[in-house]
N, C-alpha and C positions, 0 to 999 in steps of 0.2 A: 618524506610525508608531504612536503609542500606540493610536489608534482601530483600526488594522489588527490589532495584536497581540491585542486583546480579542475580535476576531471569530473565529467558528468555521468560517465558509465564505467563501472568497475567490474572486473571479473571476480570470481569467488575469493581468490587470495587477496586481492586489493580490497574487497568488501570486508574481509576479516580484519585487515590492518586499519581500515578507515574508522571502524567503530559504529556504535548505534546512532550517534548524532547525524552521521552522513548516510548510513545505509539503512536505518530503521531497525527495529527489533527483529523482525522476521528475516530480513536480508542478512543482518549480521550473524544471526544464529545459523543460517544456511552456510555462510562463509566460514564460520567456526567449525561446522561439521566437515566441510570439504577440507579445511586446513588440517584437521586431525585424521583424515583418511577415510571418512565415511563416504558411501556411494551416493553422491548428490548429483542429480541431473545437471547437464551443462547449462550454464547461464551466468547471470550477473545482475547488477543493481544500478538503476538510474537514481542518482543521489538526491538528497533533499535540496542540494544547491540548485538542481534543475527546476524544482518547484518554485524556489525563490525567484529565479530568472523569469519563469513563466508568469508569475503574479506581476512582476515589475513590467515586463514587456507588453503585457495585455491590459495593463491599467486596472487590475482587479482589487487593489489594496482597499479602496474605499468601500466597494461592495462587500468584501470580507468583513471589514470593521463594522459596517452597518448591520449585517446579519448577526454578528457576534454580540453587538450592543443590544439588539432587539431580543436576543435569546437570554441575555443576562439580566433583564428587568425582573423585578420581584414577582410581578404578575404579567408575563409576556402576552402580547396580543397574538393569539395563535394564528389567526387568519393572515395578519401582516407578516408574521415570521415565516409561514409556509410560502407566501408569495416571494419574499426576499430569497429564501433558500432555493426555490424553483428557478428564479431568475439567475441566481448565482451559479447554479449547476449548468444552466444553459450557456452562460458566459464561458464557463470552463470548457465545455465541449466545443464551442464555436471558436475558442482561442487557438493560437498557433504556437507550437513549440519553436524555440529559436533555431536558426539554421545550424548553429554550432552544436546544440544539444542533439538535434536530429542526426547530424553527421556522425557524432560520437556513438549514438545508439546503432546506427547503420553499420559503422566500422566495427563496433564491438561484436555485433551479431555475425558479421562476415568472418571476423577473426576466429570466432568460436565454431564456425561452420553451421550456424543456426539461421542464416538469412532466409532460407526457404523451408525451414522446419515448422511444424505446428508447435506453438508456444503457449505457456501459461503466463499471463500477465497479472501479477498479484500485488496488492498494496502492502507496504511495509513502513508504517508510520513510526516516528521516533520513539513513541511510548508503547508501541505494540509489542506483544509477547514479552512484557516485562514482568517483574515480580509483583508489581502493584496492579497491573491491568492487562488482561489478555487481548481485548478487542475482538474476541472470537466472533466472526460473522458480521462485524460492524461495518467493515469497508468491503468494497466490491473487488472481485477477481474475475478474470475473463479467460476462458479456456479455448483451446484449438484456434488460436489466433495465428494467422499466417500472412506474411508480407509486411513490409515496412509501413505502409499506409495504415493497415489495421492495427499494427503495434502502436504507432503514435496516437491513434484515436483511442485505443484502450488505456494508454498511459493517462490521457486527459480524463477519461472516465474514472480512473482510480483517484485522480485528484478530486474530481467532483464528488466522489462518494464520501469524502470527509464532511460534506455539507448536506447530508441527509438528516432528517429529524432524529433517526435512531442513533446516528453517530454523535450528533450534537448533545442529545440527552445523556448518552453514555459518558461523554467527557464530563458533563456537569455532575453526574452521579458519582464519578470517580474523583471529583475534585481537581480535574486537570484543566489548565488554561488552554485556549485554542492555540496559543503560541508554543505550547509544549508538545503539540501533536503535529509534526511536520512530515509530509509523506515522501518517502522514497518509493520506488516501484521495482519489483522483481520481474525479470524476464528469464524464463527457464524452459527447457525442452519439456514437452508434454510426455507424461508416462502413460503407457497403455495399461490402464488399471483394470484388473478383474474385480477388485473390491477396494474400498477405501474406508477409513475410519478416523476417529479422533478420540484421544484419551484424556481424561481429567484426573489429576492426582488428588482431588477432593470432589465431593458431590457439588456440582454447580448450582443445584436447586436448593439444597439444604445448608450447604457450607460445611458439612461434616468432613473432617480430615481423615477419618478412619474408613472412608469409602472411596474406591476408585470406580469411575464411570467410563465405559467405552461405548461409543455409538459407531455403528458401521453399517454399510450398505453395499450392494453390488454396484459396480461401475465407478464413475468418478465421484470425488468427494463433495462436489457441489450439492448433491442431494442431502448430505449430512450437515454441512456447515453453513450453507447459504442462509443468510438472515438470522 
């Protein structure tokens, strides 16, 4: 396990072994499905450790703390909070992933035969897809991403999406600390979808446990789950 913990990009089997804290809820569930023989598109996970390195190397810790502190005030200054969040997301997108992380992502995609394929780049926060919080539509995903440069840019966009007003308010509503929601990022081969959908084991609007709700649409799932 020590070797796996030090890695920044994990294939599905390594993702399954690493667990939620490193792979995030969505990534770990995909790794678990692949482990038990389900047909999961080729891919893997950029671990939460890569996010920690990104924050440290780009000097973003103070900005993150300031935004979180502003949001946690009993009566937050909305204008000040929006300004801090906008600047923080800009800093994420302008930041640089470390050479080691970038090389691991590149090497991982090459080893899986995905270097030139169209990919889905999806957020997988450590509290995402858990029993207590689904985070459905809270964080951003990017579809039809091709080439290392676009992949790395999309990873940073996934990081930035943790600091949108909707994601921040959702964490507060669910009673989650910002330090409990650390992002991993899924990189997986795009599926040519004729239709896509999402199922809820209870009614998400009423909370009724005796109702199953399925939303579906033709084409990609972004039209169903986006936002």
